[in-house]
N, C-alpha and C positions, 0 to 999 in steps of 0.2 A: 559416489562421485564427488565426496567432499574435496574442496580445494581444486576442483578441475578448471582447466583454463577453456572456457566456451566462449571467448571473446569473439565479437565481430562475425558471428555465424547467422545464417538464416534458419532459425528454429521456429518459424511460424507455424501456428497451429499444434505444435508439439504437445504431447501428453507426458507430463512429469509429474503427475500427481503422486503425492508420498515419496518422491525423490529426495535423496540426501545430497544437498548442494551447499552445505555449510561451507564458507570461505571460498566459494566458487567465483570466478571472474566471468561474468556474462556481458561485460560492458560492450555497448555498441552493437549488440545482437538484436535481431529483429524476431520478437516473442510474440508478435500481435496474434491475439486468438489463443494462446497457449493454456493449457490446463496445469496450473501449479498448485492445486487444491492439496492441502495438508502437506505440501513440500517443507522441507527444512532448508531454509535460506538464510540462517543466521550468519553475520558477518560476510554476507555475499555482496558483490559489486554488480550493480545493474544500471550504472551511469549511462546515460545517452543511448539507453535501449529504446525500442518501440515496443510499448506495453499496452497498446490499446486493445481492449475487451479480453485481457488476461484474467483468469480466475485465480485469485489468491486466497480463496475460502479456507479458513483454518490454517493456513501456512503460518510458518514461523519466519519473521523478517527482522528479528532483533539485531541491533546494531548494523543492518544492511545499509547500503547506500543506493539511494534512487534518485539522483540529482539529474535534473535537465532530461525528464522522461515525460512522455505524453501517456497519461493514464485515463484517457477517454474511454468511459464505459468499463473500466476494470472493476472487479468486485474483491472486497476486502472483508466480507463477513466473518467475523471471529478471528480475524487475523492478528497475531501478535506484533505489535509495532514499537516495543521497548528501544528507545533510542535509535530508531530508524531514521536515517538522514535523507529528508526530501530536498534540502537545500531551497532553491528558488522554483521548484516544480509546482505548477498551478494545481491546487487541491480544492479548487471553489466547488467542484460538483460534489464533493464529499461532504463539505461543510453545509452545503445547501439541500443535501438530500435528507428528506425527513425520515427514511429508512435506515441512514446511517447512524450509529451510536457514538456521538462526539467523544464519549469517554475512552473509546478504544484508541483514539488518537492523541490522548492526553500526554503520552511519554515519547511522541514522534518528535523529531527535529524538523522544523520548518521555518521559512521566513516570518518576521513579526505580523506581516498583513494576513497570511494564511492562519497564523495562531489566533489572531483577533477574530477571524471568520468562525473558527471553532468555538471560541469562547462565546461569541454572540448566539451560535447554534445551541450551545448548552444552556445558555440563559433562556432562550425561547422554549426549550424542552421543559426546563425546570418550572418555567411560568405556566405552560401547559398542563403539567402535573398538578401545580397548585390550583389551577382553575378547576380541574376535573374533581379534586378532593373537596372543593367548596360546594360543589353540586350536591 
């Protein structure tokens, strides 16, 4: 389904794990609660989507666009985010989550305030590791 036009659809709860959706246009679609684990979404457009509780575990989102989306309770464990464009999307929950590896977000594109929060999270993680080594 590479390059598919799936824009403005109700895909709530859909099971698309391992799907090949490179270059697909999903903009404006409702994907709330969808399983996109291990999906290939490189160069995909997911702008203005409802992405609450979406599972992106080990998905590939390189160069994808996720601008103006709600990612509340979404899961990005092991997800490839190289040049993924989050624009002004609020990523605070990920920067503040101790279970999130900030390095996975290093190559993502986000607004300067969000970048600062991830940099602060990395600094906290580094300080905690140094503290553990001193014991």
